C-alpha positions in Angstrom: -43.5 -82.2 25.3 -41.8 -82.8 21.8 -38.3 -82.5 21.3 -37.5 -84.2 17.8 -40.1 -83.6 15.1 -39.8 -86.3 12.0 -41.1 -84.2 8.6 -41.0 -86.4 5.5 -41.2 -84.6 2.5 -40.9 -85.3 -1.3 -41.4 -81.6 -2.3 -44.9 -81.6 -3.2 -47.0 -78.5 -3.0 -48.8 -80.4 0.1 -45.4 -81.1 1.6 -44.5 -77.8 1.6 -47.5 -76.1 2.9 -47.2 -78.9 5.8 -43.8 -77.9 6.2 -44.9 -74.5 7.6 -47.5 -76.6 10.3 -44.3 -78.7 11.3 -42.4 -75.4 11.8 -45.0 -74.2 14.1 -45.3 -77.1 16.4 -41.3 -77.1 16.4 -41.1 -73.3 17.4 -43.9 -73.5 20.0 -42.2 -76.7 21.7 -38.5 -75.5 20.8 -38.0 -78.8 18.9 -35.7 -80.0 16.4 -37.0 -80.9 13.0 -35.6 -83.8 11.0 -36.3 -83.4 7.6 -36.3 -86.5 5.7 -36.4 -87.2 1.9 -36.3 -91.0 0.9 -35.4 -92.1 -2.7 -37.5 -94.5 -3.8 -35.4 -97.5 -4.9 -38.6 -99.9 -4.5 -39.7 -99.2 -7.6 -38.8 -101.9 -10.6 -37.8 -99.0 -13.0 -35.7 -97.7 -10.6 -33.9 -101.0 -9.9 -33.4 -101.9 -13.6 -32.0 -98.7 -14.3 -29.4 -98.7 -11.6 -26.9 -96.3 -10.5 -27.7 -93.0 -12.7 -31.1 -92.9 -11.9 -30.6 -93.7 -8.2 -28.2 -90.6 -8.3 -30.6 -88.3 -9.8 -33.4 -89.1 -7.3 -30.7 -88.6 -4.4 -29.8 -85.3 -6.3 -33.8 -84.3 -6.2 -34.1 -85.0 -2.7 -31.0 -83.1 -1.5 -32.5 -80.4 -3.4 -35.8 -80.7 -1.6 -34.3 -81.1 2.1 -31.9 -78.3 1.4 -35.0 -75.9 0.7 -37.0 -76.9 3.7 -33.6 -76.8 6.0 -33.3 -73.3 4.9 -37.0 -72.2 5.4 -36.6 -73.8 8.6 -33.3 -71.6 9.5 -35.2 -68.4 8.5 -37.9 -69.6 11.1 -35.1 -70.1 13.9 -35.8 -73.4 14.2 -33.0 -76.5 14.6 -33.1 -78.5 11.8 -31.4 -81.9 10.9 -31.6 -83.0 6.8 -31.3 -86.5 5.3 -31.7 -88.0 2.2 -31.9 -91.9 2.2 -32.5 -94.8 -0.2 -35.1 -97.2 0.1 -38.8 -98.2 0.3 -40.3 -94.8 1.6 -42.5 -95.9 4.5 -40.8 -98.4 6.1 -37.5 -96.0 5.5 -39.4 -93.2 7.5 -40.5 -95.6 10.2 -37.0 -97.1 10.6 -35.7 -93.4 10.8 -38.3 -92.4 13.3 -37.3 -95.2 15.4 -33.4 -94.4 15.2 -33.6 -91.1 15.9 -36.3 -91.4 18.6 -38.5 -89.0 17.4 -41.3 -87.7 19.6 -44.0 -87.0 16.7 -44.2 -87.3 13.0 -45.8 -84.7 10.8 -46.8 -85.4 7.3 -49.2 -84.3 4.6 -52.1 -86.7 3.5 -51.2 -86.2 -0.5 -48.0 -86.5 -2.3 -46.4 -85.8 -5.3 -48.0 -89.1 -7.0 -51.3 -87.4 -7.9 -54.4 -89.5 -7.8 -52.5 -92.4 -6.3 -52.1 -90.0 -3.3 -50.1 -90.9 -0.1 -53.1 -92.5 1.3 -55.0 -96.1 0.9 -52.1 -98.4 0.9 -49.4 -95.8 -0.2 -47.1 -93.8 2.2 -49.2 -92.3 4.9 -51.2 -95.0 5.6 -48.4 -97.8 6.0 -46.7 -95.0 8.3 -49.6 -94.7 10.1 -50.3 -98.1 11.0 -46.6 -99.6 11.4 -44.8 -96.3 13.5 -45.1 -96.2 17.1 -44.9 -92.6 17.2 -47.9 -89.9 17.4 -48.6 -88.8 13.8 -50.2 -85.4 12.8 -51.6 -85.4 9.4 -52.3 -82.4 7.5 -55.1 -82.4 4.6 -54.7 -79.3 2.5 -58.3 -77.7 3.1 -59.0 -73.7 1.6 -61.7 -73.6 4.3 -59.4 -73.9 7.4 -55.4 -72.6 7.9 -53.8 -75.3 10.0 -53.5 -73.3 13.5 -50.3 -74.1 15.9 -50.1 -73.5 19.0 -53.8 -75.0 19.0 -56.3 -73.2 21.2 -59.2 -76.1 21.0 -58.3 -79.9 21.2 -61.1 -82.4 20.4 -60.5 -86.1 21.5 -63.1 -88.6 20.6 -63.2 -91.4 22.2 -64.8 -95.0 23.0 -63.3 -95.3 26.1 -60.9 -98.1 24.7 -57.0 -98.0 26.0 -56.2 -96.6 22.5 -58.6 -93.7 23.0 -57.0 -93.2 26.2 -53.7 -93.0 25.0 -54.6 -90.2 22.6 -56.4 -88.5 25.3 -53.3 -88.5 27.2 -51.3 -87.4 24.3 -53.9 -84.5 24.1 -53.9 -83.5 27.6 -50.0 -82.8 27.0 -50.5 -80.7 24.3 -53.4 -78.8 25.7 -51.2 -78.2 28.8 -48.2 -76.9 26.8 -50.1 -74.6 24.6 -53.1 -73.4 26.8 -55.8 -75.2 24.9 -59.5 -76.0 26.1 -59.8 -79.7 25.7 -63.1 -81.4 24.4 -64.0 -84.8 24.7 -66.7 -86.5 22.6 -68.4 -89.8 22.5 -70.5 -90.9 19.7 -73.0 -93.5 19.7 -73.0 -94.8 16.4 -76.5 -95.5 14.9 -75.7 -95.8 11.2 -74.6 -99.5 11.0 -77.6 -100.1 14.0 -80.3 -98.7 12.0 -81.3 -96.6 15.2 -82.8 -93.2 15.2 -80.3 -90.9 17.0 -82.6 -89.2 19.4 -84.0 -92.6 20.5 -80.6 -93.8 21.4 -79.8 -90.8 23.8 -83.0 -91.7 25.6 -82.3 -95.5 25.9 -80.6 -95.8 29.5 -78.4 -98.7 28.0 -76.5 -96.5 25.4 -76.9 -93.5 27.4 -75.3 -94.6 31.0 -72.2 -96.1 29.1 -72.1 -93.2 27.1 -71.9 -90.8 29.8 -69.6 -92.9 32.0 -66.9 -93.0 29.1 -67.1 -89.0 28.6 -67.0 -88.7 32.8 -64.0 -91.2 32.9 -62.0 -89.1 30.3 -62.8 -85.7 31.5 -61.7 -87.1 34.8 -58.4 -88.0 33.9 -57.9 -84.6 32.2 -59.3 -82.6 35.1 -57.0 -84.9 37.7 -54.0 -83.7 35.0 -54.7 -80.3 36.0 -56.7 -78.9 33.1 -59.5 -76.6 34.3 -61.1 -76.1 30.5 -62.4 -79.4 29.8 -66.1 -80.1 28.0 -67.3 -83.5 27.7 -70.2 -84.0 25.3 -72.3 -87.3 24.2 -74.1 -87.2 20.6 -75.8 -90.0 18.4 -74.8 -90.8 14.5 -72.5 -91.7 12.2 -69.1 -91.3 14.0 -66.9 -89.8 11.5 -69.7 -87.6 10.6 -70.4 -86.2 14.2 -66.9 -85.7 14.8 -66.3 -83.5 11.7 -69.8 -81.5 12.3 -68.2 -81.2 16.1 -65.1 -79.7 14.6 -66.8 -77.1 12.6 -69.5 -75.9 15.3 -66.7 -75.5 17.9 -63.9 -74.2 15.9 -61.5 -77.1 16.8 -58.1 -76.5 15.8 -56.8 -80.3 16.0 -58.5 -84.0 16.7 -56.4 -86.4 18.5 -57.7 -90.0 18.0 -56.4 -93.7 18.9 -55.4 -95.6 16.1 -56.7 -99.1 18.0 -60.2 -98.8 19.3 -62.8 -100.7 21.1 -64.8 -101.4 17.8 -64.3 -99.6 14.6 -64.2 -96.3 16.6 -60.6 -95.9 16.4 -59.1 -98.8 14.4 -56.9 -97.5 11.5 -58.3 -99.8 9.0 -59.6 -99.1 5.3 -63.1 -97.5 5.8 -62.8 -97.1 9.8 -63.0 -93.8 11.3 -59.3 -93.0 11.9 -58.7 -93.7 7.7 -62.0 -91.3 7.1 -60.9 -88.8 9.3 -57.5 -88.8 7.9 -58.6 -88.3 4.5 -61.2 -85.9 5.1 -60.6 -84.2 8.3 -60.7 -80.3 7.8 -58.0 -79.5 10.4 -54.7 -81.7 11.6 -55.3 -85.1 13.0 -53.2 -86.7 15.5 -53.1 -90.2 15.5 -51.9 -92.2 18.6 -51.3 -96.0 19.1 -51.8 -97.7 21.9 -48.3 -99.2 22.8 -49.6 -102.8 24.0 -51.0 -103.7 20.5 -48.7 -104.9 17.7 -49.2 -102.6 14.9 -49.2 -104.4 10.9 -46.5 -104.3 8.4 -48.1 -101.9 5.8 -51.7 -101.8 6.6 -52.8 -104.0 3.8 -54.9 -107.1 3.8 -57.2 -105.9 7.0 -61.1 -106.2 6.1 -62.8 -103.3 5.8 -64.9 -101.7 9.1 -67.9 -100.2 9.5 -67.9 -96.6 10.8 
């Protein structure tokens, strides 16, 4: 399913721990891992100082990718290591396109501490720009990321973006023998509705049941036998996290673009909240028919 996996790294502790997960995925699919470090020449201080600083950044990058490549070799995983200059998020996206990668795996926290990778920085911009599927891994002391996966959850709103995520999850479940769970959450928070009353309302219940039935039907037609469909009501991101804990889910696959704020990657959207807080790796998949933004900035905050 995956032949070429891109792993961008800054050598930080979250990146080092996420490397092990990327190698797990690569090993399971007999894939090559492309380890990439970007010497960030986009900062004014670097541009002013010039060659010596850039050389130092590249030397540091070489040490980082060499350490990652050595670890891959220890694990028996084929690896390609590269250090490039440029703006980190754009360089990652461009490299992914040029190398025709099937998947990008990256952490949600980086070397910059409180600035992190998120909220206008590298991970958010990669997610918002790349056409490749992205697995983000958030360091969580409660749950060690597991691959091959045993249980995959696909939250769906019935949109094209959610269907793309479903198809990616079906491929993963088929390759790993995992069970597939399909979940539709009827949003009640922004509507000011009681969860139990919503599930009794035929208008909401029939639509929700139809969305889940369509998704589970696609999975079963693809040959999956272990498929579970569920409908709940509440705040979407909270219900997804609760489902993950209750059913020991190993990975969540979600569409980057949804029919409402359910899947769109905007600051404050469900996907953005899950990227920051998911206790398990999150696979984000874009709808190929939708043009992505340049860097994810300037979007209005969505309600989810």
